[in-house]
PyMOL Python script that loads the backbone (N, CA, C, O; Angstrom):
from pymol import cmd

cmd.read_pdbstr("""\
ATOM      1  N   UNK A   1       1.591  -1.263   0.215  1.00  0.00           N
ATOM      2  CA  UNK A   1      -0.074  -0.158  -0.002  1.00  0.00           C
ATOM      3  C   UNK A   1       0.865   1.340   0.366  1.00  0.00           C
ATOM      4  O   UNK A   1       1.139   1.902   1.426  1.00  0.00           O
ATOM      5  N   UNK A   2       1.231   1.684  -1.327  1.00  0.00           N
ATOM      6  CA  UNK A   2       2.044   3.051  -1.377  1.00  0.00           C
ATOM      7  C   UNK A   2       1.162   4.031  -0.374  1.00  0.00           C
ATOM      8  O   UNK A   2      -0.024   3.897  -0.072  1.00  0.00           O
ATOM      9  N   UNK A   3       2.350   5.338   0.168  1.00  0.00           N
ATOM     10  CA  UNK A   3       1.990   6.217   0.624  1.00  0.00           C
ATOM     11  C   UNK A   3       2.495   7.170  -0.359  1.00  0.00           C
ATOM     12  O   UNK A   3       3.646   7.071  -0.783  1.00  0.00           O
ATOM     13  N   UNK A   4       1.537   8.273  -0.822  1.00  0.00           N
ATOM     14  CA  UNK A   4       1.454   8.802  -1.888  1.00  0.00           C
ATOM     15  C   UNK A   4       1.529  10.411  -1.452  1.00  0.00           C
ATOM     16  O   UNK A   4       1.826  11.323  -2.225  1.00  0.00           O
ATOM     17  N   UNK A   5       1.157  10.570   0.118  1.00  0.00           N
ATOM     18  CA  UNK A   5       1.272  12.140   0.342  1.00  0.00           C
ATOM     19  C   UNK A   5       1.365  11.642   2.259  1.00  0.00           C
ATOM     20  O   UNK A   5       1.002  10.638   2.871  1.00  0.00           O
ATOM     21  N   UNK A   6       2.033  12.925   2.667  1.00  0.00           N
ATOM     22  CA  UNK A   6       1.845  12.828   4.479  1.00  0.00           C
ATOM     23  C   UNK A   6       2.630  14.234   4.622  1.00  0.00           C
ATOM     24  O   UNK A   6       3.663  14.725   4.166  1.00  0.00           O
ATOM     25  N   UNK A   7       1.082  14.811   5.926  1.00  0.00           N
ATOM     26  CA  UNK A   7       1.769  16.344   6.325  1.00  0.00           C
ATOM     27  C   UNK A   7       0.986  15.809   8.021  1.00  0.00           C
ATOM     28  O   UNK A   7       0.483  14.724   8.310  1.00  0.00           O
ATOM     29  N   UNK A   8       1.101  16.645   8.592  1.00  0.00           N
ATOM     30  CA  UNK A   8       0.947  17.109  10.185  1.00  0.00           C
ATOM     31  C   UNK A   8       0.347  15.421  10.641  1.00  0.00           C
ATOM     32  O   UNK A   8      -0.760  15.148  11.107  1.00  0.00           O
ATOM     33  N   UNK A   9       1.427  14.519  10.340  1.00  0.00           N
ATOM     34  CA  UNK A   9       1.071  13.339  11.272  1.00  0.00           C
ATOM     35  C   UNK A   9       0.692  12.516   9.898  1.00  0.00           C
ATOM     36  O   UNK A   9       1.506  11.636   9.616  1.00  0.00           O
ATOM     37  N   UNK A  10      -0.482  12.679   8.953  1.00  0.00           N
ATOM     38  CA  UNK A  10      -1.383  12.057   8.494  1.00  0.00           C
ATOM     39  C   UNK A  10      -0.732  11.245   7.429  1.00  0.00           C
ATOM     40  O   UNK A  10       0.156  11.738   6.735  1.00  0.00           O
ATOM     41  N   UNK A  11      -1.013  10.402   7.322  1.00  0.00           N
ATOM     42  CA  UNK A  11      -0.439   9.343   5.808  1.00  0.00           C
ATOM     43  C   UNK A  11      -1.659   9.138   4.955  1.00  0.00           C
ATOM     44  O   UNK A  11      -2.784   8.842   5.359  1.00  0.00           O
ATOM     45  N   UNK A  12      -1.206   9.374   3.505  1.00  0.00           N
ATOM     46  CA  UNK A  12      -2.554   9.305   2.952  1.00  0.00           C
ATOM     47  C   UNK A  12      -2.180   8.506   1.862  1.00  0.00           C
ATOM     48  O   UNK A  12      -1.292   8.910   1.112  1.00  0.00           O
ATOM     49  N   UNK A  13      -2.915   7.071   1.604  1.00  0.00           N
ATOM     50  CA  UNK A  13      -2.660   5.613   1.309  1.00  0.00           C
ATOM     51  C   UNK A  13      -3.349   5.531   0.055  1.00  0.00           C
ATOM     52  O   UNK A  13      -4.308   6.235  -0.261  1.00  0.00           O
ATOM     53  N   UNK A  14      -2.769   4.556  -0.710  1.00  0.00           N
ATOM     54  CA  UNK A  14      -4.024   4.488  -1.849  1.00  0.00           C
ATOM     55  C   UNK A  14      -3.446   2.604  -2.306  1.00  0.00           C
ATOM     56  O   UNK A  14      -2.459   2.273  -2.964  1.00  0.00           O
ATOM     57  N   UNK A  15      -4.393   1.806  -1.723  1.00  0.00           N
ATOM     58  CA  UNK A  15      -4.352   0.272  -2.142  1.00  0.00           C
ATOM     59  C   UNK A  15      -4.342  -0.058  -3.505  1.00  0.00           C
ATOM     60  O   UNK A  15      -5.380   0.065  -4.155  1.00  0.00           O
ATOM     61  N   UNK A  16      -2.891  -0.623  -4.232  1.00  0.00           N
ATOM     62  CA  UNK A  16      -3.276  -0.925  -5.263  1.00  0.00           C
ATOM     63  C   UNK A  16      -4.513  -1.992  -6.242  1.00  0.00           C
ATOM     64  O   UNK A  16      -5.001  -2.158  -7.360  1.00  0.00           O
ATOM     65  N   UNK A  17      -4.516  -2.356  -5.210  1.00  0.00           N
ATOM     66  CA  UNK A  17      -6.014  -3.674  -5.872  1.00  0.00           C
ATOM     67  C   UNK A  17      -7.248  -3.532  -4.772  1.00  0.00           C
ATOM     68  O   UNK A  17      -7.712  -4.518  -4.200  1.00  0.00           O
ATOM     69  N   UNK A  18      -7.814  -1.914  -4.506  1.00  0.00           N
ATOM     70  CA  UNK A  18      -8.334  -2.152  -3.722  1.00  0.00           C
ATOM     71  C   UNK A  18      -9.749  -1.350  -4.704  1.00  0.00           C
ATOM     72  O   UNK A  18      -9.427  -0.724  -5.714  1.00  0.00           O
ATOM     73  N   UNK A  19     -11.334  -1.442  -4.293  1.00  0.00           N
ATOM     74  CA  UNK A  19     -12.327  -1.335  -5.007  1.00  0.00           C
ATOM     75  C   UNK A  19     -12.978  -0.043  -4.967  1.00  0.00           C
ATOM     76  O   UNK A  19     -12.738   0.783  -4.087  1.00  0.00           O
ATOM     77  N   UNK A  20     -14.006   0.187  -6.148  1.00  0.00           N
ATOM     78  CA  UNK A  20     -14.455   1.436  -6.279  1.00  0.00           C
ATOM     79  C   UNK A  20     -15.483   1.319  -4.767  1.00  0.00           C
ATOM     80  O   UNK A  20     -15.522   0.482  -3.865  1.00  0.00           O
ATOM     81  N   UNK A  21     -16.079   2.315  -4.973  1.00  0.00           N
ATOM     82  CA  UNK A  21     -15.586   3.774  -5.691  1.00  0.00           C
ATOM     83  C   UNK A  21     -14.325   4.025  -5.471  1.00  0.00           C
ATOM     84  O   UNK A  21     -13.671   3.299  -4.721  1.00  0.00           O
ATOM     85  N   UNK A  22     -13.812   5.052  -6.069  1.00  0.00           N
ATOM     86  CA  UNK A  22     -12.467   5.844  -6.035  1.00  0.00           C
ATOM     87  C   UNK A  22     -12.449   6.777  -4.744  1.00  0.00           C
ATOM     88  O   UNK A  22     -13.120   7.800  -4.607  1.00  0.00           O
ATOM     89  N   UNK A  23     -11.330   6.097  -3.589  1.00  0.00           N
ATOM     90  CA  UNK A  23     -11.038   6.257  -2.464  1.00  0.00           C
ATOM     91  C   UNK A  23      -9.285   7.116  -2.212  1.00  0.00           C
ATOM     92  O   UNK A  23      -8.502   7.541  -3.061  1.00  0.00           O
ATOM     93  N   UNK A  24      -9.214   7.104  -1.108  1.00  0.00           N
ATOM     94  CA  UNK A  24      -7.985   6.629  -0.271  1.00  0.00           C
ATOM     95  C   UNK A  24      -7.936   6.560   1.087  1.00  0.00           C
ATOM     96  O   UNK A  24      -9.009   6.790   1.646  1.00  0.00           O
ATOM     97  N   UNK A  25      -7.160   6.352   1.664  1.00  0.00           N
ATOM     98  CA  UNK A  25      -6.826   5.828   2.955  1.00  0.00           C
ATOM     99  C   UNK A  25      -6.584   7.032   3.903  1.00  0.00           C
ATOM    100  O   UNK A  25      -5.849   7.806   3.290  1.00  0.00           O
ATOM    101  N   UNK A  26      -6.826   7.438   4.906  1.00  0.00           N
ATOM    102  CA  UNK A  26      -6.030   8.593   5.410  1.00  0.00           C
ATOM    103  C   UNK A  26      -6.088   7.936   6.764  1.00  0.00           C
ATOM    104  O   UNK A  26      -7.106   7.513   7.313  1.00  0.00           O
ATOM    105  N   UNK A  27      -4.662   7.906   7.298  1.00  0.00           N
ATOM    106  CA  UNK A  27      -4.196   7.300   8.267  1.00  0.00           C
ATOM    107  C   UNK A  27      -3.467   8.494   9.559  1.00  0.00           C
ATOM    108  O   UNK A  27      -2.569   9.306   9.335  1.00  0.00           O
ATOM    109  N   UNK A  28      -4.120   8.285  10.774  1.00  0.00           N
ATOM    110  CA  UNK A  28      -3.615   9.064  11.444  1.00  0.00           C
ATOM    111  C   UNK A  28      -3.651   8.667  13.222  1.00  0.00           C
ATOM    112  O   UNK A  28      -4.648   8.351  13.872  1.00  0.00           O
ATOM    113  N   UNK A  29      -2.708   8.759  13.547  1.00  0.00           N
ATOM    114  CA  UNK A  29      -2.365   7.851  15.056  1.00  0.00           C
ATOM    115  C   UNK A  29      -3.003   6.518  15.105  1.00  0.00           C
ATOM    116  O   UNK A  29      -2.647   5.763  14.201  1.00  0.00           O
ATOM    117  N   UNK A  30      -3.748   6.116  15.837  1.00  0.00           N
ATOM    118  CA  UNK A  30      -4.640   4.910  15.602  1.00  0.00           C
ATOM    119  C   UNK A  30      -6.217   5.036  15.104  1.00  0.00           C
ATOM    120  O   UNK A  30      -7.167   4.407  15.570  1.00  0.00           O
ATOM    121  N   UNK A  31      -6.242   5.895  14.161  1.00  0.00           N
ATOM    122  CA  UNK A  31      -7.197   5.959  13.743  1.00  0.00           C
ATOM    123  C   UNK A  31      -7.134   6.424  11.384  1.00  0.00           C
ATOM    124  O   UNK A  31      -6.431   7.069  10.606  1.00  0.00           O
ATOM    125  N   UNK A  32      -8.054   5.767  11.350  1.00  0.00           N
ATOM    126  CA  UNK A  32      -7.737   5.095   9.444  1.00  0.00           C
ATOM    127  C   UNK A  32      -9.174   5.356   9.309  1.00  0.00           C
ATOM    128  O   UNK A  32      -9.965   4.941  10.156  1.00  0.00           O
ATOM    129  N   UNK A  33      -9.682   6.274   7.906  1.00  0.00           N
ATOM    130  CA  UNK A  33     -10.661   6.311   7.433  1.00  0.00           C
ATOM    131  C   UNK A  33     -10.536   6.171   5.220  1.00  0.00           C
ATOM    132  O   UNK A  33      -9.488   6.327   4.592  1.00  0.00           O
ATOM    133  N   UNK A  34     -11.400   5.976   4.830  1.00  0.00           N
ATOM    134  CA  UNK A  34     -11.633   5.323   3.745  1.00  0.00           C
ATOM    135  C   UNK A  34     -12.429   7.109   3.417  1.00  0.00           C
ATOM    136  O   UNK A  34     -13.260   7.815   3.988  1.00  0.00           O
ATOM    137  N   UNK A  35     -11.388   7.223   1.917  1.00  0.00           N
ATOM    138  CA  UNK A  35     -12.574   8.719   2.125  1.00  0.00           C
ATOM    139  C   UNK A  35     -12.446   9.122   0.662  1.00  0.00           C
ATOM    140  O   UNK A  35     -11.424   9.414   0.041  1.00  0.00           O
ATOM    141  N   UNK A  36     -13.894   9.065   0.193  1.00  0.00           N
ATOM    142  CA  UNK A  36     -13.614   9.209  -1.128  1.00  0.00           C
ATOM    143  C   UNK A  36     -13.680  10.170  -2.035  1.00  0.00           C
ATOM    144  O   UNK A  36     -14.516  11.058  -1.867  1.00  0.00           O
ATOM    145  N   UNK A  37     -12.982  10.190  -2.966  1.00  0.00           N
ATOM    146  CA  UNK A  37     -12.058  11.243  -3.867  1.00  0.00           C
ATOM    147  C   UNK A  37     -12.876  12.414  -4.488  1.00  0.00           C
ATOM    148  O   UNK A  37     -12.525  13.582  -4.655  1.00  0.00           O
ATOM    149  N   UNK A  38     -14.138  11.761  -4.808  1.00  0.00           N
ATOM    150  CA  UNK A  38     -14.766  13.219  -5.092  1.00  0.00           C
ATOM    151  C   UNK A  38     -15.080  13.955  -4.484  1.00  0.00           C
ATOM    152  O   UNK A  38     -14.644  15.105  -4.522  1.00  0.00           O
ATOM    153  N   UNK A  39     -16.127  13.450  -3.553  1.00  0.00           N
ATOM    154  CA  UNK A  39     -16.642  14.124  -2.401  1.00  0.00           C
ATOM    155  C   UNK A  39     -16.484  14.597  -0.778  1.00  0.00           C
ATOM    156  O   UNK A  39     -17.109  15.390  -0.073  1.00  0.00           O
ATOM    157  N   UNK A  40     -15.210  13.610  -0.529  1.00  0.00           N
ATOM    158  CA  UNK A  40     -14.368  13.758   0.608  1.00  0.00           C
ATOM    159  C   UNK A  40     -15.122  13.536   1.659  1.00  0.00           C
ATOM    160  O   UNK A  40     -14.759  13.984   2.746  1.00  0.00           O
ATOM    161  N   UNK A  41     -16.489  12.696   1.525  1.00  0.00           N
ATOM    162  CA  UNK A  41     -17.203  11.602   2.334  1.00  0.00           C
ATOM    163  C   UNK A  41     -16.261  10.449   2.866  1.00  0.00           C
ATOM    164  O   UNK A  41     -15.324   9.909   2.278  1.00  0.00           O
ATOM    165  N   UNK A  42     -16.889  10.156   4.470  1.00  0.00           N
ATOM    166  CA  UNK A  42     -15.780   8.958   4.761  1.00  0.00           C
ATOM    167  C   UNK A  42     -16.833   7.797   4.694  1.00  0.00           C
ATOM    168  O   UNK A  42     -17.911   7.767   5.288  1.00  0.00           O
ATOM    169  N   UNK A  43     -16.214   6.678   3.702  1.00  0.00           N
ATOM    170  CA  UNK A  43     -17.030   5.615   3.838  1.00  0.00           C
ATOM    171  C   UNK A  43     -16.201   4.490   4.544  1.00  0.00           C
ATOM    172  O   UNK A  43     -16.102   3.367   4.050  1.00  0.00           O
ATOM    173  N   UNK A  44     -15.652   4.822   5.643  1.00  0.00           N
ATOM    174  CA  UNK A  44     -15.507   3.521   6.438  1.00  0.00           C
ATOM    175  C   UNK A  44     -14.313   4.220   6.867  1.00  0.00           C
ATOM    176  O   UNK A  44     -13.458   4.909   6.309  1.00  0.00           O
ATOM    177  N   UNK A  45     -14.634   3.648   8.522  1.00  0.00           N
ATOM    178  CA  UNK A  45     -13.925   4.128   9.735  1.00  0.00           C
ATOM    179  C   UNK A  45     -13.975   5.707  10.440  1.00  0.00           C
ATOM    180  O   UNK A  45     -15.031   6.341  10.467  1.00  0.00           O
ATOM    181  N   UNK A  46     -12.726   6.234  10.988  1.00  0.00           N
ATOM    182  CA  UNK A  46     -13.122   7.771  11.097  1.00  0.00           C
ATOM    183  C   UNK A  46     -11.909   8.046  11.831  1.00  0.00           C
ATOM    184  O   UNK A  46     -11.136   7.369  12.509  1.00  0.00           O
ATOM    185  N   UNK A  47     -12.002   9.453  11.421  1.00  0.00           N
ATOM    186  CA  UNK A  47     -10.534  10.526  11.996  1.00  0.00           C
ATOM    187  C   UNK A  47     -11.090  11.473  12.767  1.00  0.00           C
ATOM    188  O   UNK A  47     -12.247  11.888  12.699  1.00  0.00           O
ATOM    189  N   UNK A  48     -10.006  11.897  13.704  1.00  0.00           N
ATOM    190  CA  UNK A  48     -10.502  13.286  14.628  1.00  0.00           C
ATOM    191  C   UNK A  48     -10.670  14.001  14.015  1.00  0.00           C
ATOM    192  O   UNK A  48     -10.241  13.903  12.865  1.00  0.00           O
ATOM    193  N   UNK A  49     -11.701  15.623  14.607  1.00  0.00           N
ATOM    194  CA  UNK A  49     -11.878  16.453  13.657  1.00  0.00           C
ATOM    195  C   UNK A  49     -10.948  17.271  13.086  1.00  0.00           C
ATOM    196  O   UNK A  49     -11.172  17.638  11.933  1.00  0.00           O
ATOM    197  N   UNK A  50     -10.028  17.613  13.591  1.00  0.00           N
ATOM    198  CA  UNK A  50      -9.058  18.607  12.994  1.00  0.00           C
ATOM    199  C   UNK A  50      -8.229  17.592  11.786  1.00  0.00           C
ATOM    200  O   UNK A  50      -7.770  18.064  10.746  1.00  0.00           O
ATOM    201  N   UNK A  51      -8.153  16.146  12.156  1.00  0.00           N
ATOM    202  CA  UNK A  51      -7.367  15.528  10.765  1.00  0.00           C
ATOM    203  C   UNK A  51      -7.969  15.652  10.026  1.00  0.00           C
ATOM    204  O   UNK A  51      -7.406  16.243   9.104  1.00  0.00           O
ATOM    205  N   UNK A  52      -9.589  15.254   9.708  1.00  0.00           N
ATOM    206  CA  UNK A  52     -10.664  15.261   8.799  1.00  0.00           C
ATOM    207  C   UNK A  52     -10.815  16.381   7.992  1.00  0.00           C
ATOM    208  O   UNK A  52     -11.413  16.541   6.928  1.00  0.00           O
ATOM    209  N   UNK A  53     -10.142  17.149   8.718  1.00  0.00           N
ATOM    210  CA  UNK A  53     -10.775  18.614   7.912  1.00  0.00           C
ATOM    211  C   UNK A  53      -9.643  19.094   7.144  1.00  0.00           C
ATOM    212  O   UNK A  53      -9.597  19.724   6.087  1.00  0.00           O
ATOM    213  N   UNK A  54      -8.656  18.613   7.987  1.00  0.00           N
ATOM    214  CA  UNK A  54      -7.230  18.528   6.960  1.00  0.00           C
ATOM    215  C   UNK A  54      -7.235  17.654   5.538  1.00  0.00           C
ATOM    216  O   UNK A  54      -7.089  18.106   4.402  1.00  0.00           O
ATOM    217  N   UNK A  55      -7.399  16.585   5.848  1.00  0.00           N
ATOM    218  CA  UNK A  55      -7.820  15.889   4.888  1.00  0.00           C
ATOM    219  C   UNK A  55      -9.031  16.325   3.642  1.00  0.00           C
ATOM    220  O   UNK A  55      -8.955  16.295   2.413  1.00  0.00           O
ATOM    221  N   UNK A  56      -9.908  16.645   4.375  1.00  0.00           N
ATOM    222  CA  UNK A  56     -10.519  17.449   2.870  1.00  0.00           C
ATOM    223  C   UNK A  56     -10.183  18.322   2.363  1.00  0.00           C
ATOM    224  O   UNK A  56     -10.319  18.651   1.184  1.00  0.00           O
ATOM    225  N   UNK A  57      -9.498  19.017   3.532  1.00  0.00           N
ATOM    226  CA  UNK A  57      -8.813  20.193   2.741  1.00  0.00           C
ATOM    227  C   UNK A  57      -7.585  19.872   1.532  1.00  0.00           C
ATOM    228  O   UNK A  57      -7.515  20.552   0.508  1.00  0.00           O
ATOM    229  N   UNK A  58      -6.936  19.086   1.739  1.00  0.00           N
ATOM    230  CA  UNK A  58      -5.963  18.140   0.965  1.00  0.00           C
ATOM    231  C   UNK A  58      -6.700  18.006  -0.331  1.00  0.00           C
ATOM    232  O   UNK A  58      -6.687  18.591  -1.415  1.00  0.00           O
ATOM    233  N   UNK A  59      -7.390  16.938   0.245  1.00  0.00           N
ATOM    234  CA  UNK A  59      -8.252  16.279  -1.033  1.00  0.00           C
ATOM    235  C   UNK A  59      -8.853  17.471  -1.776  1.00  0.00           C
ATOM    236  O   UNK A  59      -8.772  17.266  -2.987  1.00  0.00           O
ATOM    237  N   UNK A  60      -9.301  18.387  -1.552  1.00  0.00           N
ATOM    238  CA  UNK A  60      -9.894  19.206  -2.348  1.00  0.00           C
ATOM    239  C   UNK A  60      -9.094  19.987  -3.581  1.00  0.00           C
ATOM    240  O   UNK A  60      -9.469  20.367  -4.691  1.00  0.00           O
ATOM    241  N   UNK A  61      -7.739  20.059  -2.837  1.00  0.00           N
ATOM    242  CA  UNK A  61      -6.854  21.089  -3.602  1.00  0.00           C
ATOM    243  C   UNK A  61      -6.061  20.297  -4.722  1.00  0.00           C
ATOM    244  O   UNK A  61      -5.497  20.731  -5.726  1.00  0.00           O
ATOM    245  N   UNK A  62      -6.185  19.053  -4.262  1.00  0.00           N
ATOM    246  CA  UNK A  62      -5.490  17.934  -5.215  1.00  0.00           C
ATOM    247  C   UNK A  62      -6.398  16.645  -5.685  1.00  0.00           C
ATOM    248  O   UNK A  62      -5.924  15.512  -5.764  1.00  0.00           O
ATOM    249  N   UNK A  63      -8.120  17.052  -6.064  1.00  0.00           N
ATOM    250  CA  UNK A  63      -8.310  16.243  -6.560  1.00  0.00           C
ATOM    251  C   UNK A  63      -8.167  15.486  -8.384  1.00  0.00           C
ATOM    252  O   UNK A  63      -8.496  14.460  -8.980  1.00  0.00           O
ATOM    253  N   UNK A  64      -7.614  16.513  -8.596  1.00  0.00           N
ATOM    254  CA  UNK A  64      -7.156  15.844  -9.944  1.00  0.00           C
ATOM    255  C   UNK A  64      -6.037  14.915 -10.061  1.00  0.00           C
ATOM    256  O   UNK A  64      -5.930  14.068 -10.948  1.00  0.00           O
ATOM    257  N   UNK A  65      -5.199  15.127  -9.103  1.00  0.00           N
ATOM    258  CA  UNK A  65      -4.125  14.473  -9.114  1.00  0.00           C
ATOM    259  C   UNK A  65      -4.653  12.943  -8.290  1.00  0.00           C
ATOM    260  O   UNK A  65      -4.104  11.886  -8.602  1.00  0.00           O
ATOM    261  N   UNK A  66      -5.394  12.967  -7.581  1.00  0.00           N
ATOM    262  CA  UNK A  66      -6.088  11.524  -6.546  1.00  0.00           C
ATOM    263  C   UNK A  66      -7.116  11.112  -7.887  1.00  0.00           C
ATOM    264  O   UNK A  66      -7.074   9.908  -8.139  1.00  0.00           O
ATOM    265  N   UNK A  67      -7.787  11.709  -8.545  1.00  0.00           N
ATOM    266  CA  UNK A  67      -8.156  11.063  -9.470  1.00  0.00           C
ATOM    267  C   UNK A  67      -7.566  10.272 -10.859  1.00  0.00           C
ATOM    268  O   UNK A  67      -8.147   9.432 -11.546  1.00  0.00           O
ATOM    269  N   UNK A  68      -6.104  10.887 -11.035  1.00  0.00           N
ATOM    270  CA  UNK A  68      -5.006  10.198 -11.854  1.00  0.00           C
ATOM    271  C   UNK A  68      -4.358   9.441 -11.271  1.00  0.00           C
ATOM    272  O   UNK A  68      -3.858   8.590 -12.006  1.00  0.00           O
ATOM    273  N   UNK A  69      -4.088   9.339 -10.083  1.00  0.00           N
ATOM    274  CA  UNK A  69      -3.530   7.856  -9.484  1.00  0.00           C
ATOM    275  C   UNK A  69      -4.170   7.360  -9.077  1.00  0.00           C
ATOM    276  O   UNK A  69      -3.617   6.435  -8.481  1.00  0.00           O
ATOM    277  N   UNK A  70      -5.892   7.321  -8.888  1.00  0.00           N
ATOM    278  CA  UNK A  70      -6.732   6.127  -8.987  1.00  0.00           C
ATOM    279  C   UNK A  70      -6.865   5.409 -10.520  1.00  0.00           C
ATOM    280  O   UNK A  70      -7.157   4.251 -10.820  1.00  0.00           O
ATOM    281  N   UNK A  71      -6.640   6.192 -11.082  1.00  0.00           N
ATOM    282  CA  UNK A  71      -6.686   5.386 -13.179  1.00  0.00           C
ATOM    283  C   UNK A  71      -5.185   4.976 -13.057  1.00  0.00           C
ATOM    284  O   UNK A  71      -4.767   3.930 -13.553  1.00  0.00           O
ATOM    285  N   UNK A  72      -4.649   5.572 -12.592  1.00  0.00           N
ATOM    286  CA  UNK A  72      -2.760   4.629 -12.667  1.00  0.00           C
ATOM    287  C   UNK A  72      -2.790   3.738 -12.192  1.00  0.00           C
ATOM    288  O   UNK A  72      -2.199   2.840 -12.792  1.00  0.00           O
ATOM    289  N   UNK A  73      -3.580   3.285 -10.605  1.00  0.00           N
ATOM    290  CA  UNK A  73      -3.394   1.997  -9.874  1.00  0.00           C
ATOM    291  C   UNK A  73      -4.304   0.906 -10.559  1.00  0.00           C
ATOM    292  O   UNK A  73      -4.072  -0.302 -10.510  1.00  0.00           O
ATOM    293  N   UNK A  74      -5.629   1.636 -11.359  1.00  0.00           N
ATOM    294  CA  UNK A  74      -6.068   0.750 -12.156  1.00  0.00           C
ATOM    295  C   UNK A  74      -5.424   0.062 -13.271  1.00  0.00           C
ATOM    296  O   UNK A  74      -5.618  -1.124 -13.537  1.00  0.00           O
ATOM    297  N   UNK A  75      -4.695   0.806 -13.877  1.00  0.00           N
ATOM    298  CA  UNK A  75      -3.818   0.371 -14.917  1.00  0.00           C
ATOM    299  C   UNK A  75      -2.472  -0.547 -14.679  1.00  0.00           C
ATOM    300  O   UNK A  75      -1.718  -1.116 -15.469  1.00  0.00           O
ATOM    301  N   UNK A  76      -2.499  -0.447 -13.308  1.00  0.00           N
ATOM    302  CA  UNK A  76      -0.990  -1.417 -12.837  1.00  0.00           C
ATOM    303  C   UNK A  76       0.305  -0.331 -12.700  1.00  0.00           C
ATOM    304  O   UNK A  76       1.357  -0.761 -12.227  1.00  0.00           O
ATOM    305  N   UNK A  77       0.195   1.256 -13.174  1.00  0.00           N
ATOM    306  CA  UNK A  77       1.007   1.873 -13.270  1.00  0.00           C
ATOM    307  C   UNK A  77       1.262   2.804 -11.800  1.00  0.00           C
ATOM    308  O   UNK A  77       0.345   3.230 -11.098  1.00  0.00           O
ATOM    309  N   UNK A  78       2.784   3.005 -11.525  1.00  0.00           N
ATOM    310  CA  UNK A  78       3.094   3.394 -10.134  1.00  0.00           C
ATOM    311  C   UNK A  78       2.433   4.754  -9.812  1.00  0.00           C
ATOM    312  O   UNK A  78       2.254   5.635 -10.652  1.00  0.00           O
ATOM    313  N   UNK A  79       2.092   4.831  -8.523  1.00  0.00           N
ATOM    314  CA  UNK A  79       1.456   6.314  -8.362  1.00  0.00           C
ATOM    315  C   UNK A  79       2.339   6.814  -7.918  1.00  0.00           C
ATOM    316  O   UNK A  79       3.313   6.235  -7.435  1.00  0.00           O
ATOM    317  N   UNK A  80       2.108   8.411  -8.025  1.00  0.00           N
ATOM    318  CA  UNK A  80       2.645   9.772  -7.817  1.00  0.00           C
ATOM    319  C   UNK A  80       2.712  10.336  -6.801  1.00  0.00           C
ATOM    320  O   UNK A  80       1.769  11.106  -6.620  1.00  0.00           O
ATOM    321  N   UNK A  81       3.447  10.295  -6.011  1.00  0.00           N
ATOM    322  CA  UNK A  81       3.537  11.364  -5.160  1.00  0.00           C
ATOM    323  C   UNK A  81       2.726  12.803  -5.333  1.00  0.00           C
ATOM    324  O   UNK A  81       2.707  13.421  -6.398  1.00  0.00           O
ATOM    325  N   UNK A  82       1.888  13.351  -3.806  1.00  0.00           N
ATOM    326  CA  UNK A  82       1.233  14.448  -4.027  1.00  0.00           C
ATOM    327  C   UNK A  82       1.935  15.432  -3.084  1.00  0.00           C
ATOM    328  O   UNK A  82       2.716  14.917  -2.284  1.00  0.00           O
ATOM    329  N   UNK A  83       1.796  16.674  -3.050  1.00  0.00           N
ATOM    330  CA  UNK A  83       2.725  17.215  -2.223  1.00  0.00           C
ATOM    331  C   UNK A  83       1.208  17.476  -0.914  1.00  0.00           C
ATOM    332  O   UNK A  83      -0.023  17.433  -0.914  1.00  0.00           O
ATOM    333  N   UNK A  84       2.432  17.763   0.112  1.00  0.00           N
ATOM    334  CA  UNK A  84       1.017  17.699   1.584  1.00  0.00           C
ATOM    335  C   UNK A  84       0.602  18.956   1.581  1.00  0.00           C
ATOM    336  O   UNK A  84       0.902  19.772   0.710  1.00  0.00           O
ATOM    337  N   UNK A  85      -0.258  19.222   2.756  1.00  0.00           N
ATOM    338  CA  UNK A  85      -0.539  20.791   2.695  1.00  0.00           C
ATOM    339  C   UNK A  85       1.103  21.156   3.591  1.00  0.00           C
ATOM    340  O   UNK A  85       1.471  22.243   3.147  1.00  0.00           O
ATOM    341  N   UNK A  86       1.714  20.852   4.207  1.00  0.00           N
ATOM    342  CA  UNK A  86       2.957  21.554   4.418  1.00  0.00           C
ATOM    343  C   UNK A  86       3.906  21.233   3.831  1.00  0.00           C
ATOM    344  O   UNK A  86       4.919  20.958   4.474  1.00  0.00           O
ATOM    345  N   UNK A  87       3.905  21.182   2.898  1.00  0.00           N
ATOM    346  CA  UNK A  87       5.164  21.068   1.622  1.00  0.00           C
ATOM    347  C   UNK A  87       4.956  22.670   1.213  1.00  0.00           C
ATOM    348  O   UNK A  87       3.923  23.291   0.961  1.00  0.00           O
ATOM    349  N   UNK A  88       6.517  23.141   1.252  1.00  0.00           N
ATOM    350  CA  UNK A  88       6.675  24.759   0.896  1.00  0.00           C
ATOM    351  C   UNK A  88       7.049  24.926  -0.694  1.00  0.00           C
ATOM    352  O   UNK A  88       7.213  26.047  -1.176  1.00  0.00           O
TER     353      UNK A  88
END
""", "prot")
cmd.dss("prot")
cmd.show_as("cartoon", "prot")
cmd.util.cbc("prot")
cmd.orient("prot")
């Protein structure tokens, strides 16, 4: 499961053989959530409110890159890294 971004202690991952709908996994401490790429809705799991706010903000800024990575994953191509919110 490649980590495609990390920021403020949050790791963003995509499983190579994951299922639809398009989503990513956000991991923060002992919390994990599957987050829909298009909407930012939590599909499964949970995150503390501050971490969820940051994840949704990051996902909104990087929607196109997330969708591109989802398509790359479907075709077996390597996933690309995406800058976190704390990138300079």
